[in-house]
C-alpha positions as semicolon CSV with decimal commas, in nm:
position;residue;x (nm);y (nm);z (nm)
1;M;1,276;-0,826;-2,340
2;N;1,552;-0,835;-2,140
3;V;1,510;-1,076;-1,842
4;A;1,751;-1,145;-1,559
5;R;1,905;-1,465;-1,509
6;V;2,094;-1,507;-1,203
7;V;2,462;-1,599;-1,157
8;M;2,561;-1,775;-0,794
9;R;2,867;-1,681;-0,581
10;S;2,994;-1,816;-0,305
11;V;3,006;-1,589;0,044
12;N;3,113;-1,807;0,290
13;L;3,100;-2,246;0,296
14;G;3,221;-2,259;0,636
15;G;3,561;-2,449;0,525
16;S;3,412;-2,668;0,318
17;Q;3,562;-2,781;0,057
18;D;3,239;-2,785;-0,206
19;Q;3,272;-2,451;-0,343
20;L;3,032;-2,242;-0,583
21;Q;3,129;-2,080;-0,858
22;E;3,031;-1,771;-1,051
23;G;2,810;-1,864;-1,360
24;Q;2,624;-2,157;-1,198
25;L;2,255;-2,153;-1,218
26;I;1,993;-2,170;-0,943
27;N;1,933;-2,542;-1,022
28;R;2,237;-2,629;-0,919
29;P;2,197;-3,004;-0,678
30;E;2,432;-2,809;-0,417
31;F;2,118;-2,584;-0,354
32;L;1,850;-2,832;-0,451
33;N;1,987;-3,078;-0,192
34;R;2,033;-2,822;0,076
35;F;1,786;-2,531;0,131
36;H;1,430;-2,473;0,095
37;G;1,253;-2,189;-0,054
38;H;0,979;-1,948;-0,158
39;L;0,947;-1,729;-0,478
40;Y;0,917;-1,379;-0,366
41;K;0,848;-0,996;-0,577
42;A;0,948;-0,691;-0,528
43;Q;1,041;-0,378;-0,722
44;D;1,304;-0,222;-0,842
45;A;1,319;0,196;-0,814
46;N;1,175;0,241;-1,173
47;R;0,928;0,000;-1,120
48;R;1,032;-0,160;-1,414
49;V;1,317;-0,377;-1,464
50;P;1,310;-0,760;-1,348
51;L;1,581;-0,901;-1,117
52;L;1,614;-1,242;-0,965
53;T;1,808;-1,265;-0,630
54;L;1,862;-1,537;-0,332
55;A;2,023;-1,591;-0,016
56;A;1,988;-1,896;0,189
57;D;2,160;-2,089;0,496
58;G;2,125;-2,455;0,587
59;D;1,822;-2,641;0,672
60;D;1,961;-2,803;0,942
61;G;2,000;-2,431;1,152
62;S;2,344;-2,492;1,178
63;G;2,501;-2,171;1,012
64;S;2,750;-2,296;0,825
65;S;2,678;-2,228;0,465
66;R;2,598;-1,889;0,300
67;Y;2,500;-1,869;-0,049
68;T;2,413;-1,531;-0,210
69;F;2,357;-1,459;-0,556
70;L;2,513;-1,124;-0,674
71;E;2,539;-1,047;-1,001
72;W;2,315;-1,056;-1,290
73;S;2,368;-1,148;-1,683
74;R;2,053;-1,081;-1,909
75;R;1,852;-1,254;-2,188
76;T;1,594;-1,227;-2,493
77;F;1,300;-1,347;-2,387
78;T;0,954;-1,387;-2,478
79;P;0,735;-1,075;-2,418
80;A;0,516;-1,264;-2,153
81;L;0,695;-1,096;-1,871
82;Q;0,646;-0,762;-1,948
83;S;0,483;-0,705;-1,670
84;G;0,742;-0,513;-1,603
85;S;0,767;-0,435;-1,193
86;T;0,859;-0,811;-1,099
87;M;1,131;-0,793;-0,928
88;L;1,149;-1,197;-0,801
89;A;1,345;-1,293;-0,545
90;I;1,369;-1,678;-0,335
91;R;1,327;-1,675;0,060
92;T;1,469;-1,921;0,214
93;R;1,549;-1,982;0,592
94;F;1,708;-1,696;0,746
95;A;1,660;-1,515;0,420
96;T;1,631;-1,190;0,625
97;L;1,892;-1,221;0,882
98;L;2,145;-1,296;0,587
99;A;2,015;-0,980;0,454
100;C;2,111;-0,803;0,761
101;L;2,442;-0,950;0,709
102;L;2,537;-0,860;0,337
103;V;2,339;-0,546;0,281
104;S;2,498;-0,213;0,335
105;P;2,268;0,068;0,542
106;V;1,973;0,180;0,344
107;A;1,617;0,245;0,449
108;G;1,376;-0,076;0,431
109;S;1,009;-0,150;0,472
110;D;0,950;-0,391;0,777
111;W;0,887;-0,788;0,621
112;P;0,637;-0,831;0,886
113;Q;0,457;-1,179;0,851
114;W;0,413;-1,521;0,599
115;R;0,513;-1,353;0,283
116;G;0,535;-0,963;0,344
117;P;0,361;-0,696;0,472
118;T;0,064;-0,776;0,234
119;R;0,141;-1,143;0,248
120;D;0,136;-1,168;-0,159
121;G;0,519;-1,204;-0,192
122;V;0,588;-0,804;-0,280
123;W;0,878;-0,610;-0,112
124;P;0,700;-0,263;-0,132
125;Q;1,065;-0,065;-0,093
126;K;1,158;0,152;-0,379
127;G;1,553;0,207;-0,404
128;T;1,612;-0,146;-0,432
129;L;1,993;-0,268;-0,538
130;R;2,025;-0,409;-0,904
131;K;2,393;-0,535;-0,780
132;L;2,591;-0,567;-0,482
133;D;2,944;-0,520;-0,443
134;A;3,193;-0,824;-0,485
135;D;3,378;-0,732;-0,189
136;L;3,069;-0,703;0,011
137;K;3,115;-0,805;0,378
138;P;2,915;-0,972;0,618
139;R;2,782;-0,761;0,908
140;W;2,678;-1,038;1,156
141;R;2,599;-1,399;1,143
142;V;2,423;-1,578;1,414
143;A;2,378;-1,924;1,455
144;I;2,062;-2,113;1,555
145;G;1,870;-2,440;1,571
146;G;1,695;-2,630;1,319
147;G;1,408;-2,568;1,155
148;Y;1,185;-2,398;0,846
149;S;1,055;-2,093;0,996
150;G;1,104;-1,794;0,808
151;V;1,182;-1,469;0,946
152;A;1,006;-1,126;1,020
153;V;1,149;-0,836;1,036
154;A;1,013;-0,519;1,223
155;G;1,077;-0,208;1,400
156;G;1,447;-0,308;1,344
157;R;1,391;-0,624;1,518
158;V;1,437;-1,009;1,319
159;Y;1,211;-1,246;1,480
160;T;1,209;-1,657;1,382
161;L;1,153;-1,975;1,570
162;D;1,400;-2,311;1,603
163;R;1,410;-2,616;1,782
164;Q;1,696;-2,721;2,013
165;T;1,748;-3,064;2,129
166;R;1,979;-3,039;2,419
167;P;1,974;-3,010;2,709
168;K;1,636;-3,092;2,655
169;E;1,392;-3,066;2,341
170;V;1,250;-2,737;2,299
171;E;1,067;-2,507;2,021
172;R;1,210;-2,107;2,059
173;I;1,099;-1,791;1,956
174;L;1,371;-1,550;1,888
175;C;1,429;-1,210;1,887
176;F;1,746;-1,035;1,731
177;E;1,823;-0,657;1,739
178;A;1,895;-0,602;1,351
179;A;2,161;-0,379;1,309
180;T;2,399;-0,593;1,530
181;G;2,242;-0,937;1,513
182;K;2,219;-0,911;1,954
183;L;2,017;-1,131;2,069
184;L;1,779;-0,929;2,304
185;W;1,559;-1,174;2,401
186;S;1,425;-1,549;2,352
187;H;1,119;-1,782;2,458
188;A;1,170;-2,145;2,512
189;Y;0,882;-2,378;2,577
190;D;0,885;-2,770;2,594
191;V;0,818;-2,987;2,283
192;S;0,819;-3,368;2,140
193;Y;0,864;-3,440;1,778
194;G;0,862;-3,810;1,835
195;K;0,892;-3,919;1,501
196;M;0,765;-3,619;1,308
197;E;0,925;-3,674;0,949
198;Y;1,150;-3,361;0,886
199;G;1,096;-3,266;1,216
200;N;1,421;-3,027;1,172
201;G;1,239;-2,793;1,385
202;P;0,886;-2,525;1,319
203;R;0,745;-2,425;1,051
204;C;0,528;-2,109;1,058
205;T;0,668;-1,738;1,017
206;P;0,588;-1,531;1,337
207;T;0,363;-1,249;1,247
208;I;0,453;-0,924;1,411
209;H;0,146;-0,674;1,490
210;Q;0,067;-0,355;1,701
211;G;0,346;-0,408;1,930
212;K;0,282;-0,820;1,982
213;V;0,465;-1,147;1,782
214;Y;0,198;-1,426;1,713
215;T;0,393;-1,781;1,661
216;F;0,246;-2,102;1,619
217;G;0,448;-2,410;1,647
218;A;0,441;-2,736;1,472
219;R;0,342;-2,955;1,737
220;G;0,038;-2,653;1,759
221;H;0,166;-2,439;2,024
222;L;0,005;-2,096;1,993
223;F;0,186;-1,791;2,166
224;C;0,145;-1,415;2,219
225;L;0,407;-1,196;2,328
226;D;0,505;-0,830;2,384
227;A;0,717;-0,783;2,080
228;K;1,002;-0,562;2,292
229;T;1,029;-0,812;2,610
230;G;0,903;-1,130;2,492
231;K;0,702;-1,171;2,761
232;V;0,422;-1,378;2,753
233;L;0,025;-1,255;2,695
234;W;-0,141;-1,548;2,638
235;S;-0,091;-1,901;2,467
236;Y;-0,273;-2,226;2,382
237;E;-0,167;-2,544;2,342
238;T;-0,425;-2,636;2,091
239;V;-0,369;-3,023;2,112
240;K;-0,500;-3,022;2,479
241;D;-0,689;-2,714;2,481
242;F;-0,898;-2,791;2,190
243;Q;-0,815;-3,129;2,072
244;A;-0,604;-3,001;1,766
245;R;-0,503;-3,271;1,482
246;I;-0,163;-3,249;1,368
247;P;-0,064;-3,298;1,010
248;T;0,173;-3,518;0,930
249;W;0,488;-3,306;0,881
250;G;0,367;-3,067;1,185
251;H;0,173;-2,726;1,120
252;A;0,326;-2,498;0,872
253;C;0,020;-2,233;0,812
254;S;0,144;-1,918;0,943
255;P;-0,060;-1,717;1,156
256;F;-0,265;-1,432;1,000
257;V;-0,439;-1,113;1,186
258;Y;-0,729;-0,932;0,972
259;E;-0,886;-0,625;1,020
260;H;-1,332;-0,643;0,976
261;A;-1,552;-0,426;1,069
262;G;-1,282;-0,209;1,292
263;K;-1,174;-0,466;1,494
264;N;-0,885;-0,680;1,442
265;R;-0,857;-1,084;1,435
266;L;-0,572;-1,357;1,492
267;L;-0,704;-1,640;1,231
268;V;-0,477;-1,959;1,280
269;Q;-0,540;-2,335;1,118
270;V;-0,577;-2,479;1,471
271;G;-0,701;-2,814;1,273
272;A;-0,973;-2,936;1,589
273;P;-1,251;-3,105;1,489
274;G;-1,527;-2,880;1,395
275;A;-1,276;-2,606;1,467
276;C;-1,020;-2,662;1,162
277;M;-0,961;-2,256;1,144
278;M;-1,032;-2,044;1,419
279;A;-1,011;-1,686;1,449
280;F;-0,938;-1,488;1,840
281;D;-0,900;-1,192;1,993
282;P;-0,492;-1,041;1,894
283;D;-0,517;-0,886;2,240
284;N;-0,630;-1,158;2,500
285;G;-0,672;-1,481;2,321
286;S;-1,025;-1,517;2,354
287;V;-1,215;-1,732;2,059
288;I;-1,433;-1,514;1,846
289;W;-1,528;-1,795;1,612
290;K;-1,426;-2,175;1,465
291;S;-1,490;-2,285;1,147
292;L;-1,447;-2,597;0,939
293;D;-1,450;-3,003;1,018
294;D;-1,179;-3,043;0,771
295;P;-0,829;-3,250;0,813
296;P;-0,530;-2,935;0,881
297;G;-0,330;-2,887;0,566
298;Y;-0,050;-2,647;0,502
299;A;-0,119;-2,346;0,331
300;S;-0,176;-2,008;0,480
301;P;-0,490;-1,873;0,445
302;V;-0,582;-1,560;0,246
303;L;-0,789;-1,257;0,307
304;I;-0,988;-1,137;-0,030
305;A;-1,061;-0,838;0,052
306;D;-1,307;-0,747;-0,292
307;R;-1,533;-0,384;-0,294
308;N;-1,842;-0,619;-0,271
309;F;-1,750;-0,882;-0,040
310;R;-1,487;-1,002;0,255
311;Q;-1,361;-1,347;0,271
312;I;-1,095;-1,585;0,386
313;A;-0,976;-1,835;0,098
314;Y;-0,826;-2,094;0,244
315;W;-0,698;-2,464;0,095
316;T;-0,770;-2,802;0,332
317;P;-0,658;-3,132;0,184
318;E;-1,014;-3,210;0,104
319;N;-1,202;-2,853;-0,018
320;V;-1,090;-2,487;-0,148
321;V;-1,308;-2,299;0,066
322;G;-1,427;-1,932;0,144
323;L;-1,532;-1,847;0,536
324;D;-1,723;-1,543;0,605
325;A;-1,441;-1,278;0,761
326;A;-1,682;-1,198;1,040
327;T;-1,831;-1,482;1,147
328;G;-1,586;-1,789;0,981
329;K;-1,960;-1,914;0,791
330;V;-1,892;-2,137;0,509
331;R;-1,994;-1,955;0,203
332;W;-1,885;-2,192;-0,076
333;K;-1,645;-2,523;-0,070
334;V;-1,571;-2,663;-0,381
335;P;-1,399;-3,005;-0,356
336;F;-1,028;-3,090;-0,385
337;K;-0,895;-3,371;-0,209
338;I;-0,517;-3,415;-0,292
339;T;-0,280;-3,727;-0,244
340;Y;-0,143;-3,740;0,130
341;G;-0,316;-3,389;0,242
342;V;-0,034;-3,151;0,122
343;S;-0,229;-2,846;0,024
344;I;0,071;-2,626;0,122
345;S;0,089;-2,382;-0,176
346;D;-0,101;-2,089;-0,081
347;I;-0,433;-1,942;-0,281
348;I;-0,387;-1,706;-0,561
349;Y;-0,687;-1,447;-0,559
350;H;-0,688;-1,219;-0,844
351;D;-1,003;-1,021;-1,008
352;G;-1,233;-1,270;-0,954
353;V;-1,018;-1,582;-0,996
354;L;-0,870;-1,791;-0,737
355;L;-0,639;-2,056;-0,799
356;A;-0,498;-2,365;-0,615
357;S;-0,235;-2,584;-0,727
358;D;-0,155;-2,959;-0,611
359;Y;0,149;-3,199;-0,717
360;W;-0,031;-3,470;-0,832
361;Y;-0,336;-3,359;-1,001
362;G;-0,256;-2,979;-1,080
363;S;-0,446;-2,706;-1,035
364;K;-0,812;-2,524;-1,033
365;A;-0,933;-2,198;-1,173
366;L;-1,226;-2,093;-0,977
367;V;-1,424;-1,759;-1,025
368;L;-1,659;-1,625;-0,818
369;D;-1,993;-1,407;-0,862
370;E;-2,065;-1,062;-0,734
371;K;-2,169;-1,146;-0,421
372;G;-1,849;-1,367;-0,365
373;E;-2,056;-1,708;-0,398
374;N;-2,164;-1,926;-0,659
375;P;-1,765;-2,051;-0,741
376;K;-1,757;-2,224;-1,096
377;I;-1,470;-2,423;-1,219
378;I;-1,302;-2,174;-1,562
379;W;-1,021;-2,435;-1,603
380;E;-0,840;-2,676;-1,434
381;G;-0,586;-2,990;-1,507
382;K;-0,195;-3,052;-1,499
383;R;-0,051;-2,757;-1,739
384;L;0,071;-2,620;-1,305
385;R;0,175;-2,826;-1,046
386;L;0,292;-2,721;-0,729
387;L;0,465;-2,808;-0,418
388;M;0,564;-2,603;-0,189
389;S;0,626;-2,239;-0,379
390;T;0,335;-2,031;-0,414
391;P;0,293;-1,780;-0,730
392;L;0,327;-1,446;-0,762
393;K;0,103;-1,276;-0,918
394;E;0,145;-0,958;-1,148
395;D;-0,104;-0,783;-1,438
396;G;-0,326;-1,134;-1,460
397;Y;-0,036;-1,349;-1,506
398;I;0,097;-1,621;-1,212
399;Y;0,502;-1,711;-1,184
400;A;0,501;-2,044;-1,070
401;L;0,799;-2,319;-1,002
402;D;0,558;-2,608;-1,175
403;R;0,708;-2,991;-1,105
404;T;0,803;-3,060;-1,404
405;D;0,887;-2,756;-1,684
406;G;1,024;-2,581;-1,357
407;L;0,965;-2,158;-1,369
408;K;0,660;-2,080;-1,597
409;C;0,400;-1,809;-1,679
410;L;0,011;-1,877;-1,729
411;H;-0,221;-1,661;-1,795
412;L;-0,433;-1,659;-1,453
413;K;-0,787;-1,610;-1,627
414;T;-0,728;-1,860;-1,878
415;G;-0,438;-2,114;-1,766
416;E;-0,283;-1,995;-2,076
417;I;0,062;-2,072;-2,090
418;K;0,304;-1,823;-2,177
419;W;0,655;-1,926;-2,146
420;E;0,828;-2,219;-1,978
421;G;1,159;-2,151;-1,796
422;Q;1,332;-2,438;-1,812
423;H;1,720;-2,281;-1,788
424;I;1,644;-2,190;-1,447
425;T;1,471;-2,533;-1,264
426;P;1,579;-2,822;-1,538
427;R;1,248;-3,076;-1,655
428;A;1,153;-3,308;-1,357
429;R;1,361;-3,154;-1,099
430;N;1,066;-3,127;-0,816
431;P;1,143;-2,716;-0,695
432;Q;1,108;-2,646;-0,373
433;A;1,148;-2,262;-0,398
């Protein structure tokens, strides 16, 4: 079975003498020291060919560097990746902006929220390009402020957040025309990061839903805006309004709109006492329910839409929990307390099995009964230790960037390691992507 192995090409280094040559792999220090990102999966036109691509911009928001993986080589690997429809991609800050810059006009699906249309890292667009022209020219480029926010794309527009420190400190919500890069509108609001670590800017990705944009800043500013005009429809300062607690490294849990019983709810990890997780009416901002007294973490919640139940699965710094989608009531809870509160990687759910994975203590895989209750640990341990990267899932397997062994494939239900791709990320390099 052939598996893609990426090579990289320097597109623009902003006048820097530092050059990245074709043939260098993803684990180059030049990349690891400057960029953060996340794994993503999409499917090629035939739903068969594994591919791996990356586009990245500087994490300081300067817009001075551009790296893009353009070409492919192949190598023989074990059959564990024969899940076939696996196309992997790594998304860093501004990756979607770079897609606008670097690809020729093709029809594409919207990417309206964190990890895509269904929040699972899958890009549903068919006809994916397997190779980009070597002489591909940037279409447009926009320099924006610092931060770690992802980008959302919907209705021909690109949305993201940044932070400016001059003439005063503000976070900004930005909307660009996808075809041209023209700034269509921006909304700025005062903020104070103080001594917050990694204080470059916002972490959360905007969510676009039914003509509205929902954003959550690093210091707890929650906004709903008109996606077309940028007009503020409603907002909260969660520290002032709900006595919210801010995680050490700022809020990173992206807002999430889900439907239950014909009504939409906006789910936000506010981090308030007795209201770590809150559901709002996405139209007017009224509070629907509050749940949990746990401290806030960094992972985003996941909707489990099983044939017998609907739950919100969420990993706090102290517990893996299942919340009733209608009321927020805690249906079950499994203790999983971690060092420094870094519950970052989103929960993975497939066929009754949930997986949460920590940097220090490893993973816990849980199975629920037919009613979505009575969780039981089916395997746990340090065979998989994640930090920022959320695994991909395909045909009962997960693909993840392990703290020690790099890219790794495991069977979700058994925890059996099928292969470890140390040629992509070397041992003990603490992969972030």
